[in-house]
Each structure stands twice: as C-alpha cells, then as structure tokens.
C-alpha positions in Angstrom: 197.1 180.4 96.5 200.5 182.0 95.8 202.0 182.9 92.4 205.0 185.1 92.7 205.4 188.3 90.7 208.4 186.6 89.2 206.2 183.7 88.0 204.0 186.2 86.1 206.9 188.3 84.8 209.8 186.0 83.7 212.8 187.2 81.6 213.0 184.9 78.6 213.2 184.8 74.8 210.8 185.0 71.9 208.7 184.1 70.2 206.5 182.1 72.6 206.4 181.5 76.3 204.4 178.3 75.8 206.1 177.0 72.7 209.7 178.3 73.1 210.4 179.0 76.8 208.3 176.1 78.0 210.0 173.3 76.0 213.4 174.7 76.9 212.5 174.6 80.6 211.1 171.0 80.1 214.4 170.0 78.6 216.3 171.4 81.5 214.0 169.6 83.9 214.5 166.3 82.1 218.3 166.7 82.4 217.9 167.1 86.2 215.9 163.9 86.2 218.7 162.1 84.3 221.3 163.4 86.7 219.4 161.8 89.6 219.3 158.4 88.0 221.7 155.6 89.4 222.4 154.4 85.8 223.9 155.9 82.7 221.7 157.2 80.0 223.2 157.1 76.5 220.7 158.9 74.2 217.7 161.2 74.0 214.4 161.3 72.1 211.6 163.8 72.1 208.1 164.0 70.7 205.9 167.1 70.5 202.2 166.8 70.6 199.0 168.9 70.1 199.7 172.6 69.6 203.4 172.2 70.1 203.4 170.0 67.0 201.0 172.1 64.8 202.7 175.5 65.4 206.0 174.3 66.7 208.2 175.2 63.7 206.8 178.8 63.6 207.4 179.1 67.3 210.9 177.6 67.2 209.7 174.8 69.5 212.2 172.4 67.8 215.1 174.7 68.5 214.0 175.3 72.0 213.7 171.6 72.7 217.1 170.9 71.3 218.7 173.7 73.3 216.9 172.7 76.5 218.3 169.2 76.2 221.7 170.8 75.7 221.4 172.6 79.0 220.2 176.1 77.9 217.5 177.9 80.0 215.5 181.0 79.0 216.6 183.2 82.0 220.2 183.5 80.9 219.9 182.6 77.2 222.9 183.6 75.1 222.0 183.7 71.4 225.5 183.4 70.1 226.3 180.4 72.2 223.0 178.8 71.3 223.6 179.1 67.6 227.0 177.5 68.0 225.5 174.7 70.0 222.8 174.1 67.5 225.3 173.8 64.7 227.5 171.4 66.7 224.5 169.2 67.7 223.3 168.9 64.1 226.8 168.0 62.9 227.8 165.7 65.8 224.4 164.3 66.7 225.4 164.7 70.3 224.5 167.0 73.2 226.9 167.8 76.0 224.9 168.9 79.1 226.8 169.8 82.2 227.0 167.0 84.8 226.2 164.3 82.3 228.2 162.2 79.8 227.6 163.1 76.2 224.2 162.0 74.9 223.3 160.8 71.4 220.7 163.1 69.9 220.1 163.5 66.2 217.3 166.2 65.8 216.4 164.9 62.4 215.7 161.4 63.8 215.1 161.8 67.5 212.8 164.9 67.5 209.3 164.0 66.3 206.3 166.3 65.5 203.3 164.1 66.4 200.2 165.5 64.6 197.8 163.0 66.1 195.5 163.7 69.0 197.0 165.9 71.8 198.1 164.3 75.0 195.3 164.1 77.6 196.5 166.7 80.0 196.9 169.9 77.9 197.1 171.1 74.3 200.9 171.8 74.8 202.3 168.4 75.6 205.7 166.7 75.0 207.4 163.5 75.9 211.1 163.3 76.6 212.9 159.9 76.8 216.3 158.7 77.8 217.7 155.5 76.1 220.4 153.1 76.9 223.3 152.1 74.6 221.1 149.8 72.6 218.5 152.5 72.1 215.9 151.1 74.5 213.9 153.7 76.5 214.9 153.5 80.2 213.6 156.9 81.4 210.5 158.7 80.2 208.6 161.9 81.4 205.7 163.8 80.0 205.7 167.6 80.3 203.0 170.1 79.7 203.7 173.8 78.9 200.7 175.4 80.4 201.3 179.0 79.5 203.6 181.8 80.5 206.6 179.6 80.7 205.1 177.4 83.4 205.9 173.7 82.9 204.4 170.7 84.8 205.0 167.0 84.6 202.0 164.8 83.9 201.9 163.8 87.5 202.1 167.4 88.7 199.3 168.5 86.4 197.1 165.6 87.6 197.7 166.6 91.2 196.8 170.2 90.4 200.2 171.6 91.3 200.3 175.0 89.6 201.3 177.2 92.4 204.6 177.6 94.4 205.1 175.6 97.6 206.3 177.6 100.6 205.3 179.1 103.9 201.8 180.6 104.3 201.3 184.1 103.1 199.5 186.9 105.1 197.0 187.6 102.4 196.1 184.3 100.7 193.5 185.7 98.3 192.5 183.3 95.5 189.6 185.3 94.1 188.9 188.9 93.4 186.2 188.8 96.1 188.6 187.6 98.8 191.2 190.1 97.5 188.8 193.0 98.0 187.7 191.7 101.4 191.3 191.4 102.7 192.1 194.9 101.3 189.1 196.4 103.2 189.9 194.6 106.4 193.6 195.4 106.3 193.4 198.9 104.8 196.2 198.0 102.4 196.3 198.4 98.7 196.5 195.4 96.4 200.2 196.1 95.7 201.0 196.3 99.4 199.2 193.0 100.1 201.1 191.4 97.2 204.4 192.8 98.5 203.7 191.3 101.9 203.1 187.9 100.4 206.3 188.1 98.3 208.3 189.0 101.4 207.5 185.5 102.8 209.7 184.1 100.0 212.5 186.7 99.8 214.0 189.7 101.6 213.0 193.2 100.6 216.2 194.2 98.8 216.0 191.1 96.5 212.4 191.8 95.8 213.1 195.4 94.8 216.1 194.5 92.7 214.0 191.8 90.9 211.2 194.3 90.2 213.7 196.9 88.9 215.3 194.3 86.6 211.9 193.3 85.2 211.1 196.9 84.2 214.7 197.4 82.9 214.3 194.4 80.6 210.8 195.5 79.5 212.0 199.1 78.8 215.1 198.0 77.0 212.9 195.7 74.8 210.8 198.7 73.9 213.9 200.8 73.0 215.4 198.0 70.9 212.1 197.6 69.0 211.8 201.3 68.4 215.3 201.4 67.0 215.1 198.3 64.7 213.9 197.9 61.2 213.8 195.2 58.6 211.8 192.0 57.9 210.8 189.6 60.6 211.9 186.0 60.2 209.5 183.2 59.4 208.5 183.6 55.7 205.6 186.0 56.0 207.7 189.0 55.1 206.2 191.0 57.8 207.9 194.4 58.0 208.8 196.0 61.4 206.7 199.1 61.8 207.3 200.3 65.3 210.4 202.4 64.4 208.7 204.1 61.5 205.6 204.9 63.6 207.7 206.2 66.4 209.8 208.4 64.1 206.7 209.9 62.6 205.2 210.6 66.0 208.4 212.3 67.1 208.4 214.5 64.0 204.9 215.7 64.7 205.6 216.8 68.2 205.2 220.5 68.8 203.6 221.1 65.4 200.0 221.3 66.7 199.0 219.1 63.8 197.9 215.9 65.6 194.5 214.9 66.9 194.1 213.8 70.6 193.6 210.2 69.5 197.2 210.1 68.3 198.1 209.1 71.8 196.8 205.6 70.8 199.5 205.5 68.2 202.2 206.0 70.9 200.8 203.1 72.9 200.7 200.9 69.8 204.2 201.8 68.9 205.5 200.9 72.3 203.6 197.6 72.3 204.5 196.7 68.7 208.1 197.4 69.5 208.1 194.7 72.1 206.2 192.1 70.0 208.4 192.7 67.0 211.4 192.0 69.2 209.5 188.9 70.5 208.8 187.7 66.9 212.5 188.1 66.1 213.5 185.8 69.0 214.7 188.6 71.2 214.8 189.0 75.0 211.3 189.8 76.4 209.5 189.5 79.7 206.4 187.2 79.9 203.5 189.5 80.8 201.9 187.1 81.4 203.0 185.4 78.1 205.4 186.2 75.2 202.5 186.6 72.8 201.0 189.3 75.1 204.4 190.7 76.2 203.8 194.2 74.8 200.7 195.2 76.7 202.0 195.8 80.2 205.3 197.5 79.2 203.5 199.7 76.7 201.0 200.8 79.3 203.8 201.6 81.8 205.8 203.5 79.2 202.6 205.5 78.2 202.1 206.4 81.8 205.7 207.4 82.4 206.1 209.4 79.1 202.7 211.0 78.7 200.9 211.3 82.1 201.8 214.3 84.3 203.1 213.3 87.7 204.1 209.8 86.7 207.2 208.5 88.6 209.4 205.5 88.0 209.4 205.0 91.8 205.8 203.6 91.3 206.6 201.0 88.7 207.0 198.3 91.4 203.4 199.2 92.6 202.2 198.8 89.0 203.9 195.4 88.5 202.8 194.0 91.9 199.2 195.0 91.2 199.3 193.6 87.7 200.8 190.3 89.0 198.1 190.0 91.6 195.4 190.2 88.9 197.4 187.9 86.6 197.7 185.3 89.4 193.9 185.3 89.9 193.3 184.7 86.2 195.9 181.9 85.9 194.6 180.2 89.1 190.9 180.3 88.2 191.1 180.1 84.4 194.1 180.2 82.1 196.8 182.4 80.5 197.4 179.8 77.7 196.4 180.6 74.1 196.4 176.9 73.4 193.9 176.3 76.2 191.6 179.3 76.0 192.5 181.3 72.9 193.9 184.9 72.9 191.4 186.1 75.4 193.7 184.2 77.9 196.8 186.0 76.6 196.1 189.6 75.4 192.9 189.6 77.4 194.7 188.7 80.6 197.6 191.1 79.8 195.1 194.0 79.3 193.4 193.3 82.6 196.7 193.2 84.4 197.8 196.5 82.7 194.5 198.2 83.5 194.7 197.2 87.1 198.3 198.4 87.4 197.6 201.7 85.7 194.5 202.3 87.9 196.6 201.7 91.0 199.4 204.1 90.2 196.8 206.8 89.2 195.4 206.6 92.8 192.6 204.1 92.3 191.1 202.2 95.3 191.2 198.4 95.4 187.6 198.4 94.2 188.4 200.7 91.2 191.5 198.5 90.4 189.3 195.4 90.3 186.8 197.2 88.2 189.5 198.3 85.7 190.7 194.7 85.4 187.1 193.5 84.8 186.4 196.0 82.1 189.5 195.1 80.2 189.0 191.4 80.5 185.3 191.5 79.7 186.0 193.2 76.3 188.4 190.6 75.2 186.1 187.6 75.9 185.9 185.2 73.0 189.1 186.3 71.3 190.6 183.5 69.3 194.2 182.6 68.8 194.8 182.2 65.1 198.4 183.0 64.2 199.1 183.0 60.5 201.6 180.2 59.7 202.0 179.6 63.4 204.1 182.8 63.8 203.6 185.2 66.7 203.3 188.1 64.1 199.8 188.3 62.5 197.5 189.3 64.3 199.6 189.2 67.5 201.8 192.3 67.1 199.0 194.8 66.4 196.7 193.0 68.9 199.1 194.0 71.7 198.7 197.6 70.8 195.0 197.4 71.0 195.3 195.5 74.3 197.2 198.4 75.7 194.7 201.0 74.4 191.9 199.0 76.0 193.8 198.8 79.3 194.2 202.6 79.5 190.5 203.1 78.6 189.4 200.6 81.2 191.6 202.2 83.9 190.2 205.7 83.0 186.6 204.5 83.0 187.0 202.8 86.4 188.5 206.0 87.9 185.4 207.9 86.8 183.3 205.7 89.2 183.6 204.6 92.8 184.4 201.0 92.0 180.9 199.6 92.2 179.8 197.8 89.0 177.5 195.0 87.8 179.9 192.3 86.6 182.5 191.2 89.2 186.0 190.3 88.0 185.5 186.8 89.2 182.5 186.4 86.9 184.6 187.7 83.9 187.4 185.2 84.7 184.9 182.3 85.0 183.3 183.3 81.8 186.7 183.3 80.1 187.3 179.8 81.4 184.0 178.6 80.1 184.4 180.3 76.8 187.8 178.7 76.4 186.4 175.3 77.2 183.7 175.7 74.6 185.9 177.3 71.9 186.6 175.0 68.9 190.1 173.6 69.1 191.1 175.0 65.7 190.9 178.5 67.2 193.3 177.8 70.0 196.9 178.3 68.7 196.8 175.6 66.1 196.8 177.8 62.9 194.0 175.6 61.6 191.3 178.3 61.7 190.5 182.0 61.6 193.0 184.3 59.9 195.5 181.5 59.7 193.4 179.9 56.9 191.9 183.0 55.4 195.0 185.1 54.6 196.1 184.4 51.0 199.5 182.8 50.4 200.0 181.9 54.1 
C-alpha cells in the first residue's frame, strides 16, 4: 500500500476537497478522455448525485464542475481567470478547453442536480457526458469523489484502485501493526520509513522542495486568515473571528493576566484562520481534506510558536509522520465526510496531527501510534451536518477543537511508554464500522443534526 505524502497534502481551493476539488479534477479527467477519442465531441452534459447534489451549491460544486470542464485544475487555480471564464461560459454557453474544439455547454441546462438515490459506488457521484452535433450522448463516464480530492472512475472504484501504482516500496506497511513491526525491525522512525518509500517515486531534492511548499502554503493560509475580517459568503452571515481572537491574544501577551488554558485559544485561532480561508474559497492544503484543513497546520504553528526548542527543520518529519497515519486511515476506512461523517475528516486530521507532534517532540514509533489512536478514538461517531451545506458551521470551530485534542493526545502518549489497550488499527476499524452504520442524513447531506435544528438556516 502506497499513498504519497502529496496525495494526503494537496494544494487546492476551498471550500471542499470532495465537493469542490474532486469535481474539478473529474472534469479535467473527462477532458483527457475526450482528447483520446477518434471522433469529435460537440457538447457536454453533467449530472451531480448523492451528497454532491444535496450540498453542491453550498460547496460550489456547480462552479467547480463548470471550471473543470473548461480546463481548470485545483493545483494551479487562478481565481481571477476562473471568474472571467465563468462569466464567458454563462454568456456564450461554450467552453474552450485546451486541445479540443469549443464545446457546447449551457450550465443552466446541461448541469443537473439529481436529488434521487445516490449512485451505487459512493455518496459523491457524478456522470459526465459528451454529445455529438445532434445532442446524442457518444461518450459517458462516471466519477466518484472519494474524499481529500481523490477521484476514481466507476471502473476504478469497483477494482479497488485507491492507491498509486509504481515500483515496490521498502516499507509497505498497510496497518499500524505492520508499521510498528517494520519500525522495530529497521530501527527507523515512521517519518524515515515514509521518506524511504517516497524516494522510490522521486529524488530527494524534489521531495524536500514539495514538503517545504506544503508548509509554506499552510502557513501562508494561517497568516491570511489572521489578517482578514468580514462576513463569509453563502448567506449564513458568519463573521470571521480568527483575526479578532488573534489580536486579543497579542494584546494580552506580557500582561500576566491570562490563564494557562489560553493556549487553546491560540490553537483555535490558527485553525479557524485556515478554515475561514477555506470557507471563503481561498487556497488551502487538504490535510487530509478541506473541511479538516486547519487541524494539522494549527498544530504545527502551535509547536513552532509556543514550544521551546521547536525548529522549522523538523516540519518535514511532522508532515511525513502525519501522512503515514492518514494513509492508514484512508486505506482501511475513509477520510470522506460523505462516507463516514466528520469522524473521517476532523477525526483523521486530529490523529495525523497528534502523530506528527508526538514525533517531533521525540516520541517513539509506539508513542506516535498511541497518540494517533487517542485522537481518533475521541472523535468516533462525529457526524457531518453542515448548516446550509456550507463548510462553516460547525466546521470552522471544530477544526480548533481537533487541534486541541491532537496536542492533548500527543502529550498523553509522551507520558507513557507507548503500550496501551486499544490499538490504532482497532480505532480505524471502529470508525469504518461506525460510518457504515451511521444514518445517511448525518453524512454531509445537510438533512440532519445542526443543519435542521439551527433556526433560519
């Protein structure tokens, strides 16, 4: 089993990895399919199903699908060019993807939200179609956005293709148990094993540059969020709060007026800054998803800014360790809120952050595994119930609490020797089973929970 650190941490755009980034990626993949056809396609159609339909407007799924079919991709998204393209498409009813003749596409007519039963493979399904000059469908593909920006065709999903193909890796752990066994046999940390696996796909300089960019984008996202105020888009009139909290914390520094627990407010401010940026459609890094994008960077920033002896040179160790844990969760359960609820998003992120923090604080592989287990265990059963389908309430604050739990979990694990009753593998399997049993309305549909109990939503 191999999932790259750059699969778990992708540079993209808000507000959702599953509902924004995924459909955009699917659109780009469909264009590649059309370029490979021996015949000319004249027009496009798209239908969104399941969770992509129910919360698609709040997650900008319609915009993302249109832009994906116009040739935009999340990794180098340009907001100004995207807005110009959207205006042109809505006016001309045409898209102009590179390498293809202009294609008829009227979003008002050719993009359909299907509120019927979801497609059979996953809650986040969409069907893209190419038509001939008469409007008859001549190319069709089903895509599933399975969480964290990962997209599979129906055939790929049925075949179980969720990991990257490539040469064998030296440490092919696919469970926490095998990860700990390989660490004990090799004498290597989890980060060093993960790094050795990554080096089968790329040379060291490119790996280091990629990891540095991931942290640069995360850190810049925190800084933008801490410097931005106003009302978030979407109609809920949610006010940005990270800037105000941060300014208040800065004003209190050195006054000897604050209680020790105020450190939690610093972590929350960092996390909320990221998720307010995400809610506004800004550039974020999936960690492992957009809805949970604040937990890992907030934990890193807390460590760098507030823990004596922290060094930016160790950020790569943090990210590699966190990616190893995230890969185990994705491979054996899910990181998709539409599939398993928010336990799969913020719960997974908290486990990843706890593991990364424990590692850079000197934890052994057993303590790292324990930290991840503690954090994940205490998110089990968490539902995904975004009010009005927006990644705002309860998502923004929830990232702050996920970071706080991550730090607590790492600290608790470091107080022991790594032995504990519940293995991480058991917690991951429990999350999978809980997600399977969870009622569908509590899995990113906005049909249950806070989404139906908050007045005027």
